[in-house]
C-alpha positions as CSV (number, residue, x, y, z in Angstrom):
1,S,0.0,0.0,0.0
2,A,0.9,3.7,-0.1
3,R,-0.8,6.1,2.2
4,A,-1.4,8.8,-0.3
5,C,-2.5,6.5,-3.2
6,P,-6.3,6.6,-3.7
7,F,-6.3,3.2,-5.4
8,A,-4.6,1.6,-2.5
9,H,-7.0,3.5,-0.2
10,R,-9.9,1.7,-1.9
11,T,-8.6,-1.7,-0.9
12,R,-7.8,-0.6,2.7
13,L,-11.4,0.5,3.0
14,V,-12.8,-2.8,1.6
15,L,-10.6,-4.9,4.0
16,A,-11.8,-2.7,6.9
17,Q,-15.4,-2.9,5.9
18,K,-15.2,-6.7,5.9
19,N,-13.2,-6.8,9.2
20,V,-10.4,-8.8,7.5
21,P,-7.2,-8.6,9.5
22,F,-4.2,-7.7,7.3
23,E,-0.6,-6.7,7.4
24,L,-0.1,-3.3,5.8
25,I,3.3,-2.7,4.1
26,E,3.9,0.8,3.1
27,V,5.8,1.2,-0.2
28,D,7.5,4.4,-1.3
29,L,6.4,4.7,-4.9
30,Q,9.2,7.1,-5.7
31,N,11.8,4.7,-4.4
32,K,10.3,1.2,-4.7
33,P,12.3,-1.7,-3.3
34,A,13.4,-4.3,-5.9
35,W,11.4,-7.1,-4.3
36,F,8.1,-5.2,-4.9
37,D,8.2,-5.2,-8.7
38,A,9.9,-8.6,-8.9
39,K,7.7,-10.5,-6.5
40,V,4.6,-8.6,-5.5
41,S,3.0,-6.4,-8.2
42,G,3.1,-7.2,-11.9
43,Y,2.5,-3.6,-12.7
44,G,4.7,-2.1,-10.1
45,K,1.7,-0.3,-8.5
46,V,-0.3,-0.4,-5.4
47,P,-2.5,-1.9,-4.1
48,A,-0.9,-5.3,-4.3
49,L,-2.3,-8.2,-2.3
50,E,-0.6,-11.4,-1.2
51,H,-3.1,-14.1,0.0
52,D,-2.7,-17.8,0.3
53,G,0.6,-17.5,-1.7
54,N,-1.1,-15.7,-4.6
55,H,-0.3,-12.2,-5.7
56,L,-2.9,-9.9,-7.1
57,W,-2.9,-6.2,-8.2
58,E,-5.2,-3.5,-9.6
59,S,-7.7,-2.2,-7.1
60,A,-10.9,-3.1,-8.8
61,V,-9.7,-6.7,-9.3
62,V,-8.3,-7.0,-5.8
63,N,-11.6,-5.7,-4.3
64,E,-13.8,-8.1,-6.2
65,Y,-11.5,-11.0,-5.1
66,L,-11.8,-9.9,-1.5
67,D,-15.6,-9.8,-1.9
68,E,-15.6,-13.3,-3.2
69,V,-13.2,-14.8,-0.7
70,F,-14.5,-13.0,2.3
71,P,-18.3,-12.8,1.5
72,E,-19.6,-11.0,4.6
73,P,-20.7,-8.4,4.3
74,R,-21.4,-8.7,0.7
75,L,-20.3,-5.6,-1.2
76,L,-21.6,-6.5,-4.7
77,P,-25.3,-7.4,-5.4
78,A,-26.1,-11.1,-5.8
79,E,-28.5,-10.5,-8.7
80,P,-26.5,-10.6,-12.0
81,T,-28.0,-7.5,-13.6
82,Q,-27.6,-5.4,-10.5
83,R,-24.0,-6.7,-10.1
84,A,-23.3,-5.8,-13.8
85,R,-24.6,-2.3,-13.2
86,A,-22.4,-1.9,-10.1
87,R,-19.4,-2.9,-12.3
88,I,-20.4,-0.3,-14.9
89,W,-20.2,2.4,-12.2
90,I,-16.8,1.1,-11.0
91,D,-15.7,1.3,-14.6
92,Y,-17.1,4.9,-14.8
93,A,-15.0,5.8,-11.7
94,N,-11.9,4.3,-13.2
95,T,-12.2,5.6,-16.8
96,R,-14.1,8.9,-16.5
97,F,-14.3,10.4,-13.0
98,V,-10.7,9.6,-11.8
99,N,-9.3,11.0,-15.1
100,A,-11.3,14.2,-14.9
101,F,-10.3,14.7,-11.3
102,G,-6.6,14.2,-12.1
103,K,-6.7,16.3,-15.3
104,L,-7.8,19.4,-13.4
105,L,-5.6,18.8,-10.4
106,R,-2.4,18.4,-12.4
107,L,-3.2,20.8,-15.2
108,P,-0.1,21.9,-17.0
109,A,0.7,25.4,-18.1
110,G,-1.1,26.4,-21.2
111,A,-3.8,23.8,-20.9
112,D,-7.5,24.7,-21.2
113,E,-8.5,25.0,-17.6
114,A,-12.1,25.9,-18.5
115,A,-12.4,22.6,-20.4
116,A,-11.0,20.6,-17.5
117,R,-13.5,22.2,-15.2
118,R,-16.4,21.5,-17.5
119,E,-15.3,17.8,-17.8
120,L,-15.2,17.3,-14.0
121,S,-18.5,19.2,-13.6
122,E,-20.1,16.9,-16.2
123,T,-18.9,13.7,-14.4
124,L,-20.2,15.0,-11.1
125,N,-23.6,15.8,-12.6
126,Y,-23.7,12.4,-14.2
127,I,-22.9,10.7,-10.9
128,E,-25.7,12.7,-9.2
129,R,-28.4,12.3,-11.9
130,A,-27.7,8.9,-13.5
131,G,-26.1,7.3,-10.5
132,L,-27.3,8.4,-7.1
133,E,-30.8,9.6,-8.1
134,Q,-31.5,6.4,-10.1
135,L,-29.9,3.7,-7.9
136,S,-29.8,4.9,-4.3
137,G,-33.6,5.0,-3.6
138,E,-34.0,6.3,-0.1
139,G,-30.6,5.0,1.0
140,P,-27.6,7.1,1.5
141,F,-25.2,4.9,-0.5
142,F,-24.7,4.4,-4.2
143,L,-26.8,1.2,-4.3
144,G,-29.2,2.0,-1.5
145,A,-29.2,1.2,2.2
146,N,-25.8,-0.5,2.4
147,P,-22.3,0.4,1.2
148,S,-20.9,-1.4,-1.8
149,L,-17.7,-1.7,-3.9
150,V,-19.1,1.2,-5.9
151,D,-18.9,3.6,-2.9
152,F,-15.4,2.5,-2.1
153,A,-14.4,2.9,-5.8
154,F,-15.3,6.6,-5.8
155,Y,-14.8,7.8,-2.2
156,P,-11.0,8.2,-1.9
157,W,-11.0,11.0,-4.4
158,F,-13.7,12.8,-2.4
159,E,-11.6,12.5,0.7
160,R,-8.9,14.3,-1.3
161,W,-11.3,17.0,-2.6
162,P,-9.9,19.6,-0.2
163,A,-6.7,19.6,-2.1
164,L,-8.5,20.2,-5.4
165,E,-10.5,23.0,-3.7
166,Q,-7.4,24.7,-2.4
167,I,-5.2,24.2,-5.4
168,R,-7.8,24.7,-8.2
169,Q,-10.5,26.5,-6.3
170,F,-13.0,23.8,-7.3
171,P,-15.4,23.0,-4.4
172,L,-18.1,20.4,-4.8
173,P,-21.1,22.1,-6.4
174,S,-23.7,22.9,-3.7
175,E,-26.6,22.0,-6.0
176,L,-25.5,18.3,-6.0
177,T,-27.3,17.5,-2.8
178,R,-27.4,13.7,-3.2
179,L,-23.7,13.7,-3.8
180,A,-23.1,15.7,-0.6
181,R,-25.4,13.3,1.3
182,W,-23.5,10.3,-0.1
183,R,-20.1,11.7,0.7
184,A,-21.1,12.4,4.3
185,A,-22.6,8.9,4.7
186,V,-19.5,7.1,3.4
187,R,-17.2,9.3,5.5
188,D,-19.2,8.3,8.7
189,L,-18.6,4.6,8.2
190,P,-16.2,3.2,10.9
191,S,-14.2,1.5,8.2
192,V,-13.6,4.9,6.5
193,R,-12.9,6.7,9.7
194,K,-10.3,4.1,10.6
195,H,-8.2,4.9,7.5
196,E,-9.0,8.6,7.1
197,N,-6.4,11.3,6.6
198,L,-7.1,14.9,7.5
199,P,-7.6,17.4,4.7
200,E,-4.3,19.1,5.6
201,Y,-2.4,15.9,4.7
202,Y,-3.7,16.0,1.1
203,I,-3.4,19.7,0.7
204,Q,0.2,19.7,1.8
205,R,1.1,16.7,-0.2
206,Y,-0.4,17.9,-3.5
207,R,0.7,21.5,-2.9
208,T,4.4,20.4,-2.6
209,Q,4.1,18.7,-6.0
210,V,2.9,21.9,-7.7
211,A,5.6,23.4,-9.9
212,P,5.5,27.2,-9.3
213,A,6.2,28.0,-12.9
214,H,3.1,26.3,-14.3
215,N,1.1,25.1,-11.3
216,A,1.0,21.5,-12.4
217,V,0.5,18.7,-10.0
218,A,2.1,15.2,-10.3
219,R,-0.1,12.2,-9.7
220,A,0.5,10.4,-6.4
C-alpha cells in the first residue's frame, strides 16, 4: 500500500469494511524496493495483495477478489443485472471520474482549464443524476441502504477533494445534494474513519508537488 494513493485507499477500505485482519506494508512509490516489482506487483503499482501464496494487483480486481473470498458483508449485489450495473459504475469511476479529477488537479501550463473544469463538472452531474438519483432510492449509499464496492471505488477522491479545492478553487457544487449526502454517509462509516487522513495531509502533499512556474501537480 501507499498512504497517499487513492487506489490503495480503496482496498484498505474494503478490508476494513469486511473486518479482515491484514498486514499493511507501506511502499515508497518514488523509491520502490526491488522485491516489490519482482515478486509482488506485476504492474509495479499499489494496491498489491498477497493471500494464500497468490499475488494480485489492480484495485478493482483485488476488491472483487476480496468480496468473493470474504463474502460477509457482501459488497456486490447477488443478482446478475444489478451486479453488472455496479461494475459499470466502478468502470465509470476508473475511466471517467478519476481521469477528470486528475486532469484538473495536475493541469499543465497552457492547458485549457475551463475545459477541464467542465469535464469534471459533467462527471459529477452524471454521478448525481444517472447514479445516485437512479440507484440509491431512499438509502444514502450508491446502491441503496448498504455500502458497496461502488462507494469505495469513488470515495478516496472525495476525501482528497480539499486539495482540489485549495489548489484549483473547485469546491463540490452545492446543488448536488445527493452527492453531498452520499459523501457524508460514506465518511461516517467506521471503516472509512479508521483509514481517514485529515484534509491538511492531502493539501500539503499535493501542494508540494505543484511546480510554481506552471502550477502542475504530479499524480500520487
